[in-house]
Backbone bond lengths (Angstrom), bond angles and torsions (degrees), N, CA, C in turn:
res aa  C-N    CA-C-N  psi(-1)  N-CA   C-N-CA  omega(-1)  CA-C   N-CA-C  phi
1 M - - - 1.450 - - 1.525 108.32 -
2 S 1.331 116.98 124.03 1.458 121.03 -179.42 1.520 109.72 -122.06
3 F 1.302 114.67 159.53 1.457 121.24 -179.50 1.522 109.94 -91.63
4 D 1.326 116.85 127.48 1.458 122.19 178.03 1.529 108.13 -115.75
5 P 1.336 118.52 110.32 1.463 120.74 -175.57 1.520 114.50 -77.00
6 T 1.323 118.87 -7.79 1.462 119.66 -179.04 1.520 110.20 -71.44
7 P 1.348 116.79 140.39 1.462 119.20 -179.94 1.523 111.06 -67.58
8 E 1.314 115.70 153.16 1.456 120.77 -179.52 1.526 111.57 -72.71
9 D 1.326 116.55 -32.37 1.459 120.68 -177.76 1.526 109.46 -73.54
10 K 1.320 116.73 119.31 1.466 121.20 -177.72 1.523 111.70 -71.92
11 N 1.333 117.53 -30.95 1.462 121.55 -178.16 1.532 109.75 -102.98
12 I 1.297 116.15 60.55 1.457 121.25 -175.22 1.527 111.92 -65.99
13 S 1.334 117.86 -25.54 1.459 120.36 -178.74 1.524 112.87 -91.59
14 E 1.314 117.25 9.65 1.457 121.19 179.06 1.517 109.42 -123.65
15 G 1.301 117.20 157.62 1.450 121.24 176.36 1.517 112.22 101.44
16 P 1.342 115.75 -178.03 1.470 119.53 -174.05 1.532 114.20 -68.79
17 K 1.313 118.67 -24.51 1.461 120.99 -178.23 1.523 112.52 -97.95
18 A 1.317 117.98 10.11 1.458 121.09 -172.24 1.526 112.56 -64.38
19 F 1.305 117.05 -50.75 1.464 119.09 -173.61 1.517 111.70 -121.09
20 T 1.308 117.34 33.33 1.458 119.72 177.61 1.514 109.27 -73.92
21 R 1.287 114.48 148.22 1.458 120.27 -178.36 1.518 108.19 -136.67
22 E 1.314 115.75 137.53 1.457 119.10 178.03 1.516 109.32 -72.37
23 T 1.320 115.25 138.69 1.453 118.84 176.88 1.526 108.90 -91.58
24 V 1.302 115.58 144.36 1.456 121.08 178.54 1.525 107.57 -92.12
25 R 1.294 115.45 120.10 1.460 119.93 -178.91 1.520 110.23 -90.32
26 I 1.306 115.18 143.39 1.456 120.55 175.91 1.529 106.91 -89.36
27 T 1.317 115.00 114.50 1.461 120.36 -178.74 1.520 108.92 -111.77
28 P 1.325 117.99 161.57 1.463 120.11 176.66 1.537 112.35 -57.82
29 A 1.318 116.81 -35.11 1.468 119.70 179.08 1.525 110.83 -64.88
30 R 1.329 117.20 -42.46 1.465 120.17 179.17 1.521 111.37 -66.72
31 I 1.315 116.99 -37.31 1.464 120.47 176.12 1.520 109.72 -63.58
32 G 1.329 116.30 -43.27 1.467 120.25 178.19 1.518 112.61 -61.08
33 W 1.338 116.78 -43.70 1.466 119.77 178.51 1.524 111.42 -65.19
34 A 1.329 116.79 -37.65 1.467 119.98 178.15 1.521 110.87 -64.84
35 V 1.329 116.92 -41.87 1.468 120.71 178.06 1.526 110.18 -63.47
36 L 1.347 116.95 -43.18 1.468 120.11 178.31 1.528 111.43 -62.59
37 A 1.319 117.32 -38.94 1.465 120.44 178.92 1.526 110.80 -65.29
38 I 1.321 116.85 -41.46 1.465 120.01 178.27 1.519 110.76 -65.36
39 L 1.333 117.23 -42.89 1.464 120.73 177.99 1.525 111.21 -62.82
40 A 1.326 117.35 -39.38 1.463 120.54 177.98 1.526 110.76 -63.97
41 L 1.315 117.44 -40.11 1.460 121.06 178.25 1.522 110.93 -64.48
42 V 1.328 117.51 -43.66 1.466 121.14 177.29 1.530 109.88 -61.89
43 F 1.325 116.98 -41.40 1.463 121.50 178.77 1.532 111.13 -59.20
44 V 1.307 117.03 -45.37 1.463 121.37 -179.33 1.526 110.40 -64.32
45 I 1.328 116.51 -42.70 1.466 119.81 -178.73 1.523 111.11 -65.51
46 Q 1.322 117.10 -40.38 1.461 120.41 -176.77 1.525 113.17 -76.88
47 N 1.311 118.56 -20.77 1.466 121.21 -176.97 1.520 111.11 -115.30
48 G 1.308 116.55 47.52 1.458 121.36 -178.38 1.518 114.26 -88.98
49 D 1.339 117.52 -1.89 1.466 119.60 179.49 1.515 110.47 -59.99
50 R 1.315 115.81 148.49 1.465 120.18 179.41 1.521 109.10 -96.66
51 V 1.331 115.85 136.11 1.465 122.32 -177.77 1.522 109.47 -134.15
52 D 1.319 115.27 161.66 1.467 121.48 172.13 1.533 106.97 -93.83
53 A 1.317 116.64 131.51 1.464 120.48 -177.09 1.524 109.71 -124.32
54 R 1.346 114.97 139.74 1.459 121.52 176.04 1.519 108.94 -134.49
55 F 1.324 115.18 137.24 1.456 121.41 176.67 1.518 107.63 -144.96
56 L 1.343 115.49 115.11 1.456 122.78 -175.67 1.531 109.35 52.00
57 F 1.330 118.51 -113.15 1.462 120.38 -178.50 1.534 112.03 -99.65
58 L 1.325 117.39 2.83 1.461 121.50 179.83 1.526 110.19 -92.01
59 R 1.324 115.43 144.94 1.452 119.78 178.50 1.527 108.55 -142.01
60 A 1.311 115.69 134.38 1.465 121.27 177.59 1.521 108.29 -131.35
61 D 1.299 116.12 125.46 1.461 121.18 -179.87 1.519 110.42 -99.64
62 R 1.310 115.23 133.67 1.461 122.81 172.22 1.539 113.43 58.64
63 V 1.328 116.51 50.51 1.466 120.64 174.69 1.528 108.69 -100.09
64 P 1.331 117.91 151.99 1.470 119.63 178.54 1.530 111.38 -62.85
65 L 1.319 115.21 140.94 1.461 120.87 -178.76 1.525 111.58 -59.44
66 W 1.336 117.52 -38.20 1.461 119.57 -179.03 1.518 110.80 -62.08
67 M 1.337 116.99 -33.56 1.459 120.13 -179.58 1.537 110.67 -68.84
68 V 1.324 116.56 -37.08 1.463 120.60 177.73 1.530 109.84 -65.69
69 I 1.334 116.82 -44.26 1.466 120.46 -178.56 1.528 111.11 -66.33
70 V 1.332 116.96 -44.98 1.461 120.06 179.52 1.530 111.00 -64.08
71 S 1.332 117.14 -37.99 1.466 120.20 177.27 1.528 111.11 -62.92
72 A 1.326 116.32 -41.50 1.467 119.83 178.15 1.528 110.71 -64.63
73 L 1.334 116.87 -40.43 1.464 119.86 177.80 1.527 111.37 -63.98
74 M 1.326 116.94 -42.40 1.464 120.32 178.92 1.522 111.07 -64.46
75 L 1.325 117.26 -40.85 1.461 120.63 177.92 1.523 110.50 -62.51
76 G 1.318 117.22 -43.51 1.458 120.97 177.39 1.517 112.11 -63.10
77 F 1.324 116.99 -40.01 1.463 121.19 178.27 1.523 110.62 -63.34
78 L 1.336 116.89 -44.08 1.465 120.39 179.53 1.521 112.03 -64.72
79 I 1.324 116.76 -39.11 1.470 120.12 177.23 1.527 109.53 -64.32
80 G 1.335 117.21 -40.16 1.458 120.87 177.46 1.516 112.17 -62.89
81 L 1.340 117.06 -42.94 1.465 120.28 176.90 1.520 111.56 -61.92
82 L 1.315 116.13 -43.04 1.457 120.84 -179.37 1.523 111.34 -62.96
83 T 1.324 117.15 -47.99 1.466 119.37 -179.12 1.531 111.12 -66.26
84 S 1.333 117.05 -35.35 1.459 120.10 177.69 1.527 110.75 -65.08
85 A 1.332 116.60 -43.11 1.463 120.36 179.49 1.531 110.82 -65.18
86 L 1.328 117.19 -41.67 1.465 120.05 178.60 1.520 111.45 -65.00
87 R 1.322 116.60 -40.01 1.455 120.76 179.11 1.533 110.46 -64.87
88 R 1.339 116.32 -43.39 1.465 121.12 178.92 1.524 110.49 -62.77
89 R 1.319 116.45 -41.49 1.471 120.48 179.82 1.526 111.08 -64.74
90 R 1.328 115.94 -42.92 1.453 119.80 179.41 1.522 111.20 -64.84
91 H 1.337 116.65 -37.85 1.456 121.03 178.46 1.526 111.19 -64.90
92 Q 1.341 117.33 -39.94 1.466 120.49 178.82 1.511 111.23 -68.26
93 E 1.325 119.08 -35.15 1.456 121.46 179.25 1.516 111.08 -66.91
94 H 1.340 117.90 -34.20 1.462 120.73 179.31 1.516 111.63 -73.55
95 K 1.327 118.03 -26.05 1.463 120.65 177.91 1.510 111.88 -70.42
96 E 1.323 117.30 -32.82 1.476 121.80 -175.89 1.475 112.08 -79.46
């Protein structure tokens, strides 16, 4: 038994389903993502100044300010995920 990906209907380009196309609906979630994307673009444009950045033993000369801020946000997000996962794990161990 083998898999044949060809459709069974020989006249696939004819009939009522031949040229149907899915419509893209505008949902509140899509509007929200579009607004966030526009705000992120404005943020990058407004924070294009170059700065020297140091963190512990790392040093970066003349990097864009937006990159430093986004890196700090990502680091904070990862720390939050880690602490949340550890807290959840500890809570499950106490239940058992």
